[in-house]
mmCIF entry with sequence, helices, sheets and N, C-alpha, C, O atoms, coordinates in Angstrom:
data_MODEL
# 
_entry.id   MODEL 
# 
_entity.id                         1 
_entity.type                       polymer 
_entity.pdbx_number_of_molecules   1 
# 
_entity_poly.entity_id                      1 
_entity_poly.type                           'polypeptide(L)' 
_entity_poly.nstd_linkage                   no 
_entity_poly.nstd_monomer                   no 
_entity_poly.pdbx_seq_one_letter_code       MNKKILLVEDDEALGIAIEFSLRNEGYEVIRASSVKEAKHQFVHNTF 
_entity_poly.pdbx_seq_one_letter_code_can   MNKKILLVEDDEALGIAIEFSLRNEGYEVIRASSVKEAKHQFVHNTF 
_entity_poly.pdbx_strand_id                 A 
# 
loop_
_entity_poly_seq.entity_id 
_entity_poly_seq.num 
_entity_poly_seq.mon_id 
_entity_poly_seq.hetero 
1 1  MET n 
1 2  ASN n 
1 3  LYS n 
1 4  LYS n 
1 5  ILE n 
1 6  LEU n 
1 7  LEU n 
1 8  VAL n 
1 9  GLU n 
1 10 ASP n 
1 11 ASP n 
1 12 GLU n 
1 13 ALA n 
1 14 LEU n 
1 15 GLY n 
1 16 ILE n 
1 17 ALA n 
1 18 ILE n 
1 19 GLU n 
1 20 PHE n 
1 21 SER n 
1 22 LEU n 
1 23 ARG n 
1 24 ASN n 
1 25 GLU n 
1 26 GLY n 
1 27 TYR n 
1 28 GLU n 
1 29 VAL n 
1 30 ILE n 
1 31 ARG n 
1 32 ALA n 
1 33 SER n 
1 34 SER n 
1 35 VAL n 
1 36 LYS n 
1 37 GLU n 
1 38 ALA n 
1 39 LYS n 
1 40 HIS n 
1 41 GLN n 
1 42 PHE n 
1 43 VAL n 
1 44 HIS n 
1 45 ASN n 
1 46 THR n 
1 47 PHE n 
# 
_struct_asym.id          A 
_struct_asym.entity_id   1 
# 
loop_
_struct_conf.conf_type_id 
_struct_conf.id 
_struct_conf.pdbx_PDB_helix_id 
_struct_conf.beg_label_comp_id 
_struct_conf.beg_label_asym_id 
_struct_conf.beg_label_seq_id 
_struct_conf.pdbx_beg_PDB_ins_code 
_struct_conf.end_label_comp_id 
_struct_conf.end_label_asym_id 
_struct_conf.end_label_seq_id 
_struct_conf.pdbx_end_PDB_ins_code 
_struct_conf.beg_auth_comp_id 
_struct_conf.beg_auth_asym_id 
_struct_conf.beg_auth_seq_id 
_struct_conf.end_auth_comp_id 
_struct_conf.end_auth_asym_id 
_struct_conf.end_auth_seq_id 
_struct_conf.pdbx_PDB_helix_class 
_struct_conf.details 
_struct_conf.pdbx_PDB_helix_length 
HELX_P HELX_P1 AA1 GLU A 12 ? ASN A 24 ? GLU A 12 ASN A 24 1 ? 13 
HELX_P HELX_P2 AA2 VAL A 35 ? HIS A 44 ? VAL A 35 HIS A 44 1 ? 10 
# 
_struct_conf_type.id          HELX_P 
_struct_conf_type.criteria    ? 
_struct_conf_type.reference   ? 
# 
_struct_sheet.id               AA1 
_struct_sheet.type             ? 
_struct_sheet.number_strands   2 
_struct_sheet.details          ? 
# 
_struct_sheet_order.sheet_id     AA1 
_struct_sheet_order.range_id_1   1 
_struct_sheet_order.range_id_2   2 
_struct_sheet_order.offset       ? 
_struct_sheet_order.sense        parallel 
# 
loop_
_struct_sheet_range.sheet_id 
_struct_sheet_range.id 
_struct_sheet_range.beg_label_comp_id 
_struct_sheet_range.beg_label_asym_id 
_struct_sheet_range.beg_label_seq_id 
_struct_sheet_range.pdbx_beg_PDB_ins_code 
_struct_sheet_range.end_label_comp_id 
_struct_sheet_range.end_label_asym_id 
_struct_sheet_range.end_label_seq_id 
_struct_sheet_range.pdbx_end_PDB_ins_code 
_struct_sheet_range.beg_auth_comp_id 
_struct_sheet_range.beg_auth_asym_id 
_struct_sheet_range.beg_auth_seq_id 
_struct_sheet_range.end_auth_comp_id 
_struct_sheet_range.end_auth_asym_id 
_struct_sheet_range.end_auth_seq_id 
AA1 1 LYS A 4  ? VAL A 8  ? LYS A 4  VAL A 8  
AA1 2 GLU A 28 ? ALA A 32 ? GLU A 28 ALA A 32 
# 
loop_
_atom_site.group_PDB 
_atom_site.id 
_atom_site.type_symbol 
_atom_site.label_atom_id 
_atom_site.label_alt_id 
_atom_site.label_comp_id 
_atom_site.label_asym_id 
_atom_site.label_entity_id 
_atom_site.label_seq_id 
_atom_site.pdbx_PDB_ins_code 
_atom_site.Cartn_x 
_atom_site.Cartn_y 
_atom_site.Cartn_z 
_atom_site.occupancy 
_atom_site.B_iso_or_equiv 
_atom_site.pdbx_formal_charge 
_atom_site.auth_seq_id 
_atom_site.auth_comp_id 
_atom_site.auth_asym_id 
_atom_site.auth_atom_id 
_atom_site.pdbx_PDB_model_num 
ATOM 1   N N  . MET A 1 1  ? 4.675  -16.558 4.267  1.00 0.00 ? 1  MET A N  1 
ATOM 2   C CA . MET A 1 1  ? 4.140  -15.214 4.511  1.00 0.00 ? 1  MET A CA 1 
ATOM 3   C C  . MET A 1 1  ? 4.437  -14.317 3.314  1.00 0.00 ? 1  MET A C  1 
ATOM 4   O O  . MET A 1 1  ? 5.510  -14.349 2.712  1.00 0.00 ? 1  MET A O  1 
ATOM 5   N N  . ASN A 1 2  ? 3.487  -13.569 3.027  1.00 0.00 ? 2  ASN A N  1 
ATOM 6   C CA . ASN A 1 2  ? 3.574  -12.627 1.870  1.00 0.00 ? 2  ASN A CA 1 
ATOM 7   C C  . ASN A 1 2  ? 4.438  -11.400 2.139  1.00 0.00 ? 2  ASN A C  1 
ATOM 8   O O  . ASN A 1 2  ? 4.442  -10.921 3.273  1.00 0.00 ? 2  ASN A O  1 
ATOM 9   N N  . LYS A 1 3  ? 5.100  -10.913 1.255  1.00 0.00 ? 3  LYS A N  1 
ATOM 10  C CA . LYS A 1 3  ? 5.841  -9.661  1.481  1.00 0.00 ? 3  LYS A CA 1 
ATOM 11  C C  . LYS A 1 3  ? 4.899  -8.607  1.504  1.00 0.00 ? 3  LYS A C  1 
ATOM 12  O O  . LYS A 1 3  ? 3.917  -8.653  0.763  1.00 0.00 ? 3  LYS A O  1 
ATOM 13  N N  . LYS A 1 4  ? 5.119  -7.549  2.369  1.00 0.00 ? 4  LYS A N  1 
ATOM 14  C CA . LYS A 1 4  ? 4.109  -6.453  2.492  1.00 0.00 ? 4  LYS A CA 1 
ATOM 15  C C  . LYS A 1 4  ? 4.707  -5.284  1.974  1.00 0.00 ? 4  LYS A C  1 
ATOM 16  O O  . LYS A 1 4  ? 5.891  -5.056  2.223  1.00 0.00 ? 4  LYS A O  1 
ATOM 17  N N  . ILE A 1 5  ? 3.966  -4.440  1.216  1.00 0.00 ? 5  ILE A N  1 
ATOM 18  C CA . ILE A 1 5  ? 4.375  -3.224  0.533  1.00 0.00 ? 5  ILE A CA 1 
ATOM 19  C C  . ILE A 1 5  ? 3.450  -2.069  1.048  1.00 0.00 ? 5  ILE A C  1 
ATOM 20  O O  . ILE A 1 5  ? 2.231  -2.213  1.147  1.00 0.00 ? 5  ILE A O  1 
ATOM 21  N N  . LEU A 1 6  ? 4.078  -0.971  1.355  1.00 0.00 ? 6  LEU A N  1 
ATOM 22  C CA . LEU A 1 6  ? 3.272  0.310   1.617  1.00 0.00 ? 6  LEU A CA 1 
ATOM 23  C C  . LEU A 1 6  ? 3.288  1.032   0.311  1.00 0.00 ? 6  LEU A C  1 
ATOM 24  O O  . LEU A 1 6  ? 4.321  1.406   -0.245 1.00 0.00 ? 6  LEU A O  1 
ATOM 25  N N  . LEU A 1 7  ? 2.017  1.215   -0.166 1.00 0.00 ? 7  LEU A N  1 
ATOM 26  C CA . LEU A 1 7  ? 1.876  1.923   -1.395 1.00 0.00 ? 7  LEU A CA 1 
ATOM 27  C C  . LEU A 1 7  ? 1.206  3.272   -1.096 1.00 0.00 ? 7  LEU A C  1 
ATOM 28  O O  . LEU A 1 7  ? 0.105  3.369   -0.553 1.00 0.00 ? 7  LEU A O  1 
ATOM 29  N N  . VAL A 1 8  ? 1.970  4.312   -1.498 1.00 0.00 ? 8  VAL A N  1 
ATOM 30  C CA . VAL A 1 8  ? 1.502  5.762   -1.268 1.00 0.00 ? 8  VAL A CA 1 
ATOM 31  C C  . VAL A 1 8  ? 1.125  6.287   -2.575 1.00 0.00 ? 8  VAL A C  1 
ATOM 32  O O  . VAL A 1 8  ? 2.007  6.421   -3.424 1.00 0.00 ? 8  VAL A O  1 
ATOM 33  N N  . GLU A 1 9  ? -0.221 6.635   -2.867 1.00 0.00 ? 9  GLU A N  1 
ATOM 34  C CA . GLU A 1 9  ? -0.656 7.100   -4.081 1.00 0.00 ? 9  GLU A CA 1 
ATOM 35  C C  . GLU A 1 9  ? -1.923 7.985   -3.843 1.00 0.00 ? 9  GLU A C  1 
ATOM 36  O O  . GLU A 1 9  ? -2.917 7.537   -3.270 1.00 0.00 ? 9  GLU A O  1 
ATOM 37  N N  . ASP A 1 10 ? -1.840 9.216   -4.296 1.00 0.00 ? 10 ASP A N  1 
ATOM 38  C CA . ASP A 1 10 ? -2.961 10.101  -3.954 1.00 0.00 ? 10 ASP A CA 1 
ATOM 39  C C  . ASP A 1 10 ? -4.068 10.047  -5.073 1.00 0.00 ? 10 ASP A C  1 
ATOM 40  O O  . ASP A 1 10 ? -5.153 10.595  -4.883 1.00 0.00 ? 10 ASP A O  1 
ATOM 41  N N  . ASP A 1 11 ? -3.796 9.410   -6.189 1.00 0.00 ? 11 ASP A N  1 
ATOM 42  C CA . ASP A 1 11 ? -4.861 9.198   -7.110 1.00 0.00 ? 11 ASP A CA 1 
ATOM 43  C C  . ASP A 1 11 ? -5.547 7.835   -6.894 1.00 0.00 ? 11 ASP A C  1 
ATOM 44  O O  . ASP A 1 11 ? -4.971 6.791   -7.200 1.00 0.00 ? 11 ASP A O  1 
ATOM 45  N N  . GLU A 1 12 ? -6.814 7.858   -6.351 1.00 0.00 ? 12 GLU A N  1 
ATOM 46  C CA . GLU A 1 12 ? -7.482 6.649   -5.965 1.00 0.00 ? 12 GLU A CA 1 
ATOM 47  C C  . GLU A 1 12 ? -7.559 5.590   -6.970 1.00 0.00 ? 12 GLU A C  1 
ATOM 48  O O  . GLU A 1 12 ? -7.289 4.430   -6.660 1.00 0.00 ? 12 GLU A O  1 
ATOM 49  N N  . ALA A 1 13 ? -7.928 5.931   -8.207 1.00 0.00 ? 13 ALA A N  1 
ATOM 50  C CA . ALA A 1 13 ? -7.988 5.041   -9.224 1.00 0.00 ? 13 ALA A CA 1 
ATOM 51  C C  . ALA A 1 13 ? -6.721 4.261   -9.506 1.00 0.00 ? 13 ALA A C  1 
ATOM 52  O O  . ALA A 1 13 ? -6.674 3.036   -9.621 1.00 0.00 ? 13 ALA A O  1 
ATOM 53  N N  . LEU A 1 14 ? -5.704 5.090   -9.605 1.00 0.00 ? 14 LEU A N  1 
ATOM 54  C CA . LEU A 1 14 ? -4.327 4.568   -9.896 1.00 0.00 ? 14 LEU A CA 1 
ATOM 55  C C  . LEU A 1 14 ? -3.887 3.710   -8.807 1.00 0.00 ? 14 LEU A C  1 
ATOM 56  O O  . LEU A 1 14 ? -3.296 2.659   -9.056 1.00 0.00 ? 14 LEU A O  1 
ATOM 57  N N  . GLY A 1 15 ? -4.145 4.101   -7.561 1.00 0.00 ? 15 GLY A N  1 
ATOM 58  C CA . GLY A 1 15 ? -3.717 3.288   -6.315 1.00 0.00 ? 15 GLY A CA 1 
ATOM 59  C C  . GLY A 1 15 ? -4.496 1.933   -6.313 1.00 0.00 ? 15 GLY A C  1 
ATOM 60  O O  . GLY A 1 15 ? -3.910 0.899   -5.993 1.00 0.00 ? 15 GLY A O  1 
ATOM 61  N N  . ILE A 1 16 ? -5.848 1.936   -6.680 1.00 0.00 ? 16 ILE A N  1 
ATOM 62  C CA . ILE A 1 16 ? -6.513 0.709   -6.729 1.00 0.00 ? 16 ILE A CA 1 
ATOM 63  C C  . ILE A 1 16 ? -5.943 -0.232  -7.807 1.00 0.00 ? 16 ILE A C  1 
ATOM 64  O O  . ILE A 1 16 ? -5.809 -1.433  -7.570 1.00 0.00 ? 16 ILE A O  1 
ATOM 65  N N  . ALA A 1 17 ? -5.616 0.296   -8.960 1.00 0.00 ? 17 ALA A N  1 
ATOM 66  C CA . ALA A 1 17 ? -5.067 -0.521  -9.993 1.00 0.00 ? 17 ALA A CA 1 
ATOM 67  C C  . ALA A 1 17 ? -3.686 -1.095  -9.657 1.00 0.00 ? 17 ALA A C  1 
ATOM 68  O O  . ALA A 1 17 ? -3.396 -2.254  -9.955 1.00 0.00 ? 17 ALA A O  1 
ATOM 69  N N  . ILE A 1 18 ? -2.855 -0.283  -9.045 1.00 0.00 ? 18 ILE A N  1 
ATOM 70  C CA . ILE A 1 18 ? -1.517 -0.678  -8.664 1.00 0.00 ? 18 ILE A CA 1 
ATOM 71  C C  . ILE A 1 18 ? -1.667 -1.790  -7.511 1.00 0.00 ? 18 ILE A C  1 
ATOM 72  O O  . ILE A 1 18 ? -1.019 -2.835  -7.567 1.00 0.00 ? 18 ILE A O  1 
ATOM 73  N N  . GLU A 1 19 ? -2.417 -1.550  -6.629 1.00 0.00 ? 19 GLU A N  1 
ATOM 74  C CA . GLU A 1 19 ? -2.677 -2.516  -5.500 1.00 0.00 ? 19 GLU A CA 1 
ATOM 75  C C  . GLU A 1 19 ? -3.270 -3.787  -6.035 1.00 0.00 ? 19 GLU A C  1 
ATOM 76  O O  . GLU A 1 19 ? -2.865 -4.840  -5.543 1.00 0.00 ? 19 GLU A O  1 
ATOM 77  N N  . PHE A 1 20 ? -4.212 -3.822  -7.016 1.00 0.00 ? 20 PHE A N  1 
ATOM 78  C CA . PHE A 1 20 ? -4.633 -4.995  -7.661 1.00 0.00 ? 20 PHE A CA 1 
ATOM 79  C C  . PHE A 1 20 ? -3.518 -5.808  -8.263 1.00 0.00 ? 20 PHE A C  1 
ATOM 80  O O  . PHE A 1 20 ? -3.453 -7.017  -8.038 1.00 0.00 ? 20 PHE A O  1 
ATOM 81  N N  . SER A 1 21 ? -2.651 -5.198  -9.008 1.00 0.00 ? 21 SER A N  1 
ATOM 82  C CA . SER A 1 21 ? -1.535 -5.794  -9.630 1.00 0.00 ? 21 SER A CA 1 
ATOM 83  C C  . SER A 1 21 ? -0.572 -6.381  -8.758 1.00 0.00 ? 21 SER A C  1 
ATOM 84  O O  . SER A 1 21 ? -0.076 -7.478  -9.012 1.00 0.00 ? 21 SER A O  1 
ATOM 85  N N  . LEU A 1 22 ? -0.237 -5.620  -7.600 1.00 0.00 ? 22 LEU A N  1 
ATOM 86  C CA . LEU A 1 22 ? 0.657  -6.133  -6.628 1.00 0.00 ? 22 LEU A CA 1 
ATOM 87  C C  . LEU A 1 22 ? 0.138  -7.375  -5.865 1.00 0.00 ? 22 LEU A C  1 
ATOM 88  O O  . LEU A 1 22 ? 0.909  -8.291  -5.581 1.00 0.00 ? 22 LEU A O  1 
ATOM 89  N N  . ARG A 1 23 ? -1.186 -7.404  -5.532 1.00 0.00 ? 23 ARG A N  1 
ATOM 90  C CA . ARG A 1 23 ? -1.841 -8.449  -4.878 1.00 0.00 ? 23 ARG A CA 1 
ATOM 91  C C  . ARG A 1 23 ? -1.812 -9.609  -5.847 1.00 0.00 ? 23 ARG A C  1 
ATOM 92  O O  . ARG A 1 23 ? -1.570 -10.733 -5.406 1.00 0.00 ? 23 ARG A O  1 
ATOM 93  N N  . ASN A 1 24 ? -2.038 -9.423  -7.116 1.00 0.00 ? 24 ASN A N  1 
ATOM 94  C CA . ASN A 1 24 ? -1.941 -10.657 -8.020 1.00 0.00 ? 24 ASN A CA 1 
ATOM 95  C C  . ASN A 1 24 ? -0.550 -11.253 -8.110 1.00 0.00 ? 24 ASN A C  1 
ATOM 96  O O  . ASN A 1 24 ? -0.395 -12.408 -8.506 1.00 0.00 ? 24 ASN A O  1 
ATOM 97  N N  . GLU A 1 25 ? 0.516  -10.440 -7.730 1.00 0.00 ? 25 GLU A N  1 
ATOM 98  C CA . GLU A 1 25 ? 1.800  -10.960 -7.765 1.00 0.00 ? 25 GLU A CA 1 
ATOM 99  C C  . GLU A 1 25 ? 2.138  -11.600 -6.319 1.00 0.00 ? 25 GLU A C  1 
ATOM 100 O O  . GLU A 1 25 ? 3.226  -12.149 -6.143 1.00 0.00 ? 25 GLU A O  1 
ATOM 101 N N  . GLY A 1 26 ? 1.302  -11.525 -5.428 1.00 0.00 ? 26 GLY A N  1 
ATOM 102 C CA . GLY A 1 26 ? 1.394  -12.249 -4.151 1.00 0.00 ? 26 GLY A CA 1 
ATOM 103 C C  . GLY A 1 26 ? 1.736  -11.279 -3.054 1.00 0.00 ? 26 GLY A C  1 
ATOM 104 O O  . GLY A 1 26 ? 1.982  -11.774 -1.955 1.00 0.00 ? 26 GLY A O  1 
ATOM 105 N N  . TYR A 1 27 ? 1.785  -10.030 -3.180 1.00 0.00 ? 27 TYR A N  1 
ATOM 106 C CA . TYR A 1 27 ? 2.161  -9.028  -2.177 1.00 0.00 ? 27 TYR A CA 1 
ATOM 107 C C  . TYR A 1 27 ? 0.977  -8.704  -1.317 1.00 0.00 ? 27 TYR A C  1 
ATOM 108 O O  . TYR A 1 27 ? -0.150 -8.674  -1.811 1.00 0.00 ? 27 TYR A O  1 
ATOM 109 N N  . GLU A 1 28 ? 1.201  -8.450  0.012  1.00 0.00 ? 28 GLU A N  1 
ATOM 110 C CA . GLU A 1 28 ? 0.160  -7.943  0.857  1.00 0.00 ? 28 GLU A CA 1 
ATOM 111 C C  . GLU A 1 28 ? 0.328  -6.407  0.686  1.00 0.00 ? 28 GLU A C  1 
ATOM 112 O O  . GLU A 1 28 ? 1.459  -5.927  0.759  1.00 0.00 ? 28 GLU A O  1 
ATOM 113 N N  . VAL A 1 29 ? -0.715 -5.647  0.469  1.00 0.00 ? 29 VAL A N  1 
ATOM 114 C CA . VAL A 1 29 ? -0.521 -4.178  0.159  1.00 0.00 ? 29 VAL A CA 1 
ATOM 115 C C  . VAL A 1 29 ? -1.416 -3.391  1.187  1.00 0.00 ? 29 VAL A C  1 
ATOM 116 O O  . VAL A 1 29 ? -2.600 -3.584  1.463  1.00 0.00 ? 29 VAL A O  1 
ATOM 117 N N  . ILE A 1 30 ? -0.532 -2.448  1.686  1.00 0.00 ? 30 ILE A N  1 
ATOM 118 C CA . ILE A 1 30 ? -1.134 -1.378  2.612  1.00 0.00 ? 30 ILE A CA 1 
ATOM 119 C C  . ILE A 1 30 ? -1.118 -0.086  1.825  1.00 0.00 ? 30 ILE A C  1 
ATOM 120 O O  . ILE A 1 30 ? -0.070 0.423   1.428  1.00 0.00 ? 30 ILE A O  1 
ATOM 121 N N  . ARG A 1 31 ? -2.273 0.406   1.622  1.00 0.00 ? 31 ARG A N  1 
ATOM 122 C CA . ARG A 1 31 ? -2.374 1.647   0.641  1.00 0.00 ? 31 ARG A CA 1 
ATOM 123 C C  . ARG A 1 31 ? -2.683 2.788   1.564  1.00 0.00 ? 31 ARG A C  1 
ATOM 124 O O  . ARG A 1 31 ? -3.503 2.683   2.476  1.00 0.00 ? 31 ARG A O  1 
ATOM 125 N N  . ALA A 1 32 ? -1.954 3.965   1.284  1.00 0.00 ? 32 ALA A N  1 
ATOM 126 C CA . ALA A 1 32 ? -2.189 5.231   1.749  1.00 0.00 ? 32 ALA A CA 1 
ATOM 127 C C  . ALA A 1 32 ? -2.271 6.282   0.893  1.00 0.00 ? 32 ALA A C  1 
ATOM 128 O O  . ALA A 1 32 ? -1.505 6.273   -0.070 1.00 0.00 ? 32 ALA A O  1 
ATOM 129 N N  . SER A 1 33 ? -3.139 7.318   1.048  1.00 0.00 ? 33 SER A N  1 
ATOM 130 C CA . SER A 1 33 ? -3.343 8.391   0.029  1.00 0.00 ? 33 SER A CA 1 
ATOM 131 C C  . SER A 1 33 ? -2.698 9.699   0.356  1.00 0.00 ? 33 SER A C  1 
ATOM 132 O O  . SER A 1 33 ? -2.849 10.668  -0.388 1.00 0.00 ? 33 SER A O  1 
ATOM 133 N N  . SER A 1 34 ? -1.962 9.755   1.480  1.00 0.00 ? 34 SER A N  1 
ATOM 134 C CA . SER A 1 34 ? -1.270 10.932  1.906  1.00 0.00 ? 34 SER A CA 1 
ATOM 135 C C  . SER A 1 34 ? -0.049 10.617  2.667  1.00 0.00 ? 34 SER A C  1 
ATOM 136 O O  . SER A 1 34 ? 0.100  9.493   3.146  1.00 0.00 ? 34 SER A O  1 
ATOM 137 N N  . VAL A 1 35 ? 0.854  11.567  2.809  1.00 0.00 ? 35 VAL A N  1 
ATOM 138 C CA . VAL A 1 35 ? 2.019  11.347  3.537  1.00 0.00 ? 35 VAL A CA 1 
ATOM 139 C C  . VAL A 1 35 ? 1.616  11.111  4.951  1.00 0.00 ? 35 VAL A C  1 
ATOM 140 O O  . VAL A 1 35 ? 2.176  10.186  5.539  1.00 0.00 ? 35 VAL A O  1 
ATOM 141 N N  . LYS A 1 36 ? 0.677  11.855  5.607  1.00 0.00 ? 36 LYS A N  1 
ATOM 142 C CA . LYS A 1 36 ? 0.302  11.638  6.920  1.00 0.00 ? 36 LYS A CA 1 
ATOM 143 C C  . LYS A 1 36 ? -0.268 10.251  7.066  1.00 0.00 ? 36 LYS A C  1 
ATOM 144 O O  . LYS A 1 36 ? 0.071  9.600   8.054  1.00 0.00 ? 36 LYS A O  1 
ATOM 145 N N  . GLU A 1 37 ? -1.053 9.760   6.234  1.00 0.00 ? 37 GLU A N  1 
ATOM 146 C CA . GLU A 1 37 ? -1.534 8.402   6.393  1.00 0.00 ? 37 GLU A CA 1 
ATOM 147 C C  . GLU A 1 37 ? -0.469 7.378   6.177  1.00 0.00 ? 37 GLU A C  1 
ATOM 148 O O  . GLU A 1 37 ? -0.557 6.317   6.794  1.00 0.00 ? 37 GLU A O  1 
ATOM 149 N N  . ALA A 1 38 ? 0.514  7.585   5.374  1.00 0.00 ? 38 ALA A N  1 
ATOM 150 C CA . ALA A 1 38 ? 1.583  6.747   5.140  1.00 0.00 ? 38 ALA A CA 1 
ATOM 151 C C  . ALA A 1 38 ? 2.447  6.632   6.389  1.00 0.00 ? 38 ALA A C  1 
ATOM 152 O O  . ALA A 1 38 ? 2.842  5.546   6.811  1.00 0.00 ? 38 ALA A O  1 
ATOM 153 N N  . LYS A 1 39 ? 2.706  7.739   6.928  1.00 0.00 ? 39 LYS A N  1 
ATOM 154 C CA . LYS A 1 39 ? 3.542  7.712   8.258  1.00 0.00 ? 39 LYS A CA 1 
ATOM 155 C C  . LYS A 1 39 ? 2.802  6.813   9.293  1.00 0.00 ? 39 LYS A C  1 
ATOM 156 O O  . LYS A 1 39 ? 3.408  5.903   9.859  1.00 0.00 ? 39 LYS A O  1 
ATOM 157 N N  . HIS A 1 40 ? 1.478  7.076   9.539  1.00 0.00 ? 40 HIS A N  1 
ATOM 158 C CA . HIS A 1 40 ? 0.691  6.271   10.451 1.00 0.00 ? 40 HIS A CA 1 
ATOM 159 C C  . HIS A 1 40 ? 0.804  4.832   10.113 1.00 0.00 ? 40 HIS A C  1 
ATOM 160 O O  . HIS A 1 40 ? 1.079  4.029   11.005 1.00 0.00 ? 40 HIS A O  1 
ATOM 161 N N  . GLN A 1 41 ? 0.605  4.434   8.845  1.00 0.00 ? 41 GLN A N  1 
ATOM 162 C CA . GLN A 1 41 ? 0.713  3.082   8.574  1.00 0.00 ? 41 GLN A CA 1 
ATOM 163 C C  . GLN A 1 41 ? 2.166  2.409   8.742  1.00 0.00 ? 41 GLN A C  1 
ATOM 164 O O  . GLN A 1 41 ? 2.309  1.246   9.121  1.00 0.00 ? 41 GLN A O  1 
ATOM 165 N N  . PHE A 1 42 ? 3.122  3.189   8.449  1.00 0.00 ? 42 PHE A N  1 
ATOM 166 C CA . PHE A 1 42 ? 4.469  2.849   8.639  1.00 0.00 ? 42 PHE A CA 1 
ATOM 167 C C  . PHE A 1 42 ? 4.822  2.572   10.148 1.00 0.00 ? 42 PHE A C  1 
ATOM 168 O O  . PHE A 1 42 ? 5.546  1.641   10.502 1.00 0.00 ? 42 PHE A O  1 
ATOM 169 N N  . VAL A 1 43 ? 4.305  3.371   10.897 1.00 0.00 ? 43 VAL A N  1 
ATOM 170 C CA . VAL A 1 43 ? 4.530  3.272   12.422 1.00 0.00 ? 43 VAL A CA 1 
ATOM 171 C C  . VAL A 1 43 ? 3.742  2.013   12.999 1.00 0.00 ? 43 VAL A C  1 
ATOM 172 O O  . VAL A 1 43 ? 4.243  1.306   13.873 1.00 0.00 ? 43 VAL A O  1 
ATOM 173 N N  . HIS A 1 44 ? 2.551  1.788   12.493 1.00 0.00 ? 44 HIS A N  1 
ATOM 174 C CA . HIS A 1 44 ? 1.689  0.734   13.009 1.00 0.00 ? 44 HIS A CA 1 
ATOM 175 C C  . HIS A 1 44 ? 1.795  -0.619  12.350 1.00 0.00 ? 44 HIS A C  1 
ATOM 176 O O  . HIS A 1 44 ? 1.138  -1.552  12.812 1.00 0.00 ? 44 HIS A O  1 
ATOM 177 N N  . ASN A 1 45 ? 2.527  -0.778  11.368 1.00 0.00 ? 45 ASN A N  1 
ATOM 178 C CA . ASN A 1 45 ? 2.697  -2.032  10.623 1.00 0.00 ? 45 ASN A CA 1 
ATOM 179 C C  . ASN A 1 45 ? 4.191  -2.392  10.520 1.00 0.00 ? 45 ASN A C  1 
ATOM 180 O O  . ASN A 1 45 ? 5.086  -1.561  10.677 1.00 0.00 ? 45 ASN A O  1 
ATOM 181 N N  . THR A 1 46 ? 4.397  -3.714  10.239 1.00 0.00 ? 46 THR A N  1 
ATOM 182 C CA . THR A 1 46 ? 5.767  -4.154  10.041 1.00 0.00 ? 46 THR A CA 1 
ATOM 183 C C  . THR A 1 46 ? 5.907  -4.355  8.463  1.00 0.00 ? 46 THR A C  1 
ATOM 184 O O  . THR A 1 46 ? 5.024  -4.882  7.786  1.00 0.00 ? 46 THR A O  1 
ATOM 185 N N  . PHE A 1 47 ? 7.050  -3.904  7.981  1.00 0.00 ? 47 PHE A N  1 
ATOM 186 C CA . PHE A 1 47 ? 7.218  -4.062  6.542  1.00 0.00 ? 47 PHE A CA 1 
ATOM 187 C C  . PHE A 1 47 ? 8.577  -4.675  6.310  1.00 0.00 ? 47 PHE A C  1 
ATOM 188 O O  . PHE A 1 47 ? 8.960  -4.911  5.164  1.00 0.00 ? 47 PHE A O  1 
# 
């Protein structure tokens, strides 16, 4: 099972780049672009 990371980044291009790098390292990435979205993802996913 891959380790899962919640990535919170409001700059879309930077978020995509970081997500790509983390996935290449074997992580499952859930990306959020706001605090509200991050809270939702945190409640509805297991990290």
